[in-house]
N, C-alpha and C positions, 0 to 999 in steps of 0.2 A: 480910587478910580483906576489906577494902574493895575491893581489886583483883579478888578472886574474885567479889564481888557485882556489880561492873561488868561483868565478863565474862559472868556468868550472865544479867544483865538484857539485855545485847546479844544473847546467844544466843537468849533467849526472844523478843526482838523479831524476830530473823531467822526464827524458826519461825512466828510469827504472820503476818508479811508475805509470804504465799505469792502468787506471781503468779496472776492470774486466767486461767482457761482461754480458749482462742481463741474458743470458742463464746460464753462470757459476755461477752467484749469486743465481739464482733460484735453481740450482742443489744443492747448499749448504744449502739453507734455507728451502726448501720444503721437508717434509718427503717422503721417497721413498715407493711406494706401487707396488706390483706385477701387471704387466699389464694383467696378465691372471686371477688371482683369487682375487686380491685386498688386499692380506695379506701384512702387513707392513714389512719393512726391506730390500727389494731389488727390483730392477726393474723387475726381473723375477725369481720367486722362483724355487727351484730344481725340484719340481713336474711339474710345468708348462713348465719349460725348457725341461724336458724329454718328455713331450707330444707334443712338436713341431714336425710336420710330416717331417721326413727327406726324401730327394730324395734317392731312392734305388740305388743299384748297377746295376740293369738291366735297360738300357735306350738306347735311340737313340744315336748312335755314333756322329752324326752331331749336332743336336740341343739340346740334353740332356733331351728330354721328357721321362718320365717313360714309359716303354713298358713291355709287357708280356715276351718277350725274346729279346736278343740283336739284333739290326738291324742297318744297315748303314744309312738308311733314314726311317723316319716314316711317318705316314699320315699327321702329322703336317707340316713337312718341305719338303716332296716330291713334286717335281715340282717347287720349289722356287729356285731362284738364290740367294744364300747366300754368302755374302762377308767374313764371318767368317768361320774358319775351325771347330770350336767346341764351344759349350756353356755348361757351367756347373753351378750348383747352389747347395746350402746346404739344403734348406727346401722348401716344397711345399707352395705356396701362397694360404692358405685356411683360414677358419674361425678363427683358433687359431693364425695364423701368421699375419693376417691383422691388429689387434690392435697394434702389435709390430711395424710394418712398419709405421702405421699411427702416432704413438707416436714419432717415430724416425724422420719422415719427417715433420709432421705438428706441433708437440708440442716441437720440438727442443731438444729431449733427446739425446744429443750428445754421451753420454757414451754407448749407444746401438751399436755404430759402433764397439767398442772393442768386445762386445759379438757376434755381427754378424760375425766379422772376425774369432773369435775362432771357431764358427760353420762351417764356410767355410773351414778353414784349416783342420778340422776334416773330412770333407766330400769330399773335392775336392783336387786331387793331385796338387802339385806345377806345374803350367804351364811351358812349355818349351819355355819361352820367355826371351828377353833381358831386357824388361822394362814394367812396368805397366802404364796405363793412365786411365782416367775416362771419362764417358760421361759428357760433360759440361752442366751446368744448364741453364734454361731459366732465364735471368737476373732478371726480375721482381719477379719471384717466389723465386729465391735465396735471394734477398734482403728482401723479406717478411719473409722468414724462418730464415734468419740470419746465415745459414750454408748450406753446400751441402753434403748430405749423401753419394753420390757416391764417392766424393773426400775423405771424411773421411774413408770410407771403404777401398779405394785403398791404402791410406797411412798406415792404420793398417795392411793390407795384405802385403804391401811392407816391413814393419818391420819384420813380421813373416817369410816371404819367402826370405828375404834378396835380394829384388829386388828394383831398383830405381823406383820412381814414377815421371812422367813428364806430363806436360800439352801438350799433342800432338794433341788434337782435339779442334777445335774452333766451336762455334755455329755462323753461318754466317747469319741466319735469324731467326726471332721469329716464334714460332709455338704455336698454341692453345694446351691446355692439351690433352693428349691422352685418358684420362678417358672418358668412354662412347662411344668411337668410335668403329666401326666395324673393322675387320681385314684389309680390303682393304683401308678404310679411314685412319687407323693408318699408313699404309705404305706410302700413298700419303702425309700425314701430315708432315712426317719427311724426305721425299725424298729431297736430296740436302740441308738439313738444317745444315750440318757439313762440315768442311774442315780441312785439316791437318795444324797444327801450324808450323810445320817444317818437314824436311825429316825424317821419322821414321826409326828405325832399321828394319831389315828383319823380326823379330818376335816380336809381340806386344801383350800384354794382355789388354783387355778393361774391366773395372770394372763398374758395375752399381748396384743399390740396388735391383730392381725387373726386371725379364724377363717376360713380359706379352705375347706379340705376337712375339717378336724378332725384330720388326720394327726399334726401336731406336738403338739397338745394331748393327743391320745390316747396318743402315745408317752411324753410326760412323765407323764401320769396312770398309765400302766402301770408305770413305774419306781417311782412312789410306792406303788402297790398291792402290788407285789412286796416292797417294804420294810416293809409292815405297815399302810398307810393303808386304812381300810375304805370311806371315801367321799371322792371327789374331785369338786369342782365347778369348772368352768372359767368364767372371766370375761374378756371381751375388749372392746376399744373398738368395733371394727367386725366385721361378719360378711358374708361373701360369700354370695350366694344362687344356687344352681345353676339353670340354665334347665331348664324342663320338669319 
């Protein structure tokens, strides 16, 4: 009996002592430098954080694009059949924000998810939904990065907004990267790429890192609507603004 107890305790210790991920080790070993100005001490200094362009209060009611005055539909979303009821973001995806998003997505700076969530909570009202989900990653790109920014942001927001986070959307086919594609090609690229993992509640929030054309968010929202969701609200950290 004593021998089995020693073996069990040893096995339990082996299960607990899991090796840290490469990203976690690098976070501890490498000195932090501001992604904006390069100053040491933090990922984003107070000055550069304050300079990130926030999305203003005057915007399109549907897609969240900044506008001169409040409108129900703007030039960007007018004439489009959108599966989501609203889209909101914290910052504009411009020259100051791009390095932050690139470091978060491509360099694996996981702790930026917490910073992004704080900015979202400051700018975006808590959505009137029962649950949050996230846009699922392309498997190969997720394996390459070792993490999924949209999921991390969703879980950070779930803690702050006291909302459950569930995997409600599946990626059912592989898609090429959206980067570099025109608007029409972006929509075609993700059309039918997602399906609901289970019957969703009536009101669902979909979280992603960046809203560029809205094609990806709309495809995910469409999958949820087909499965029974009545209202889908999209929340992202950053939002691109179309010229003109």
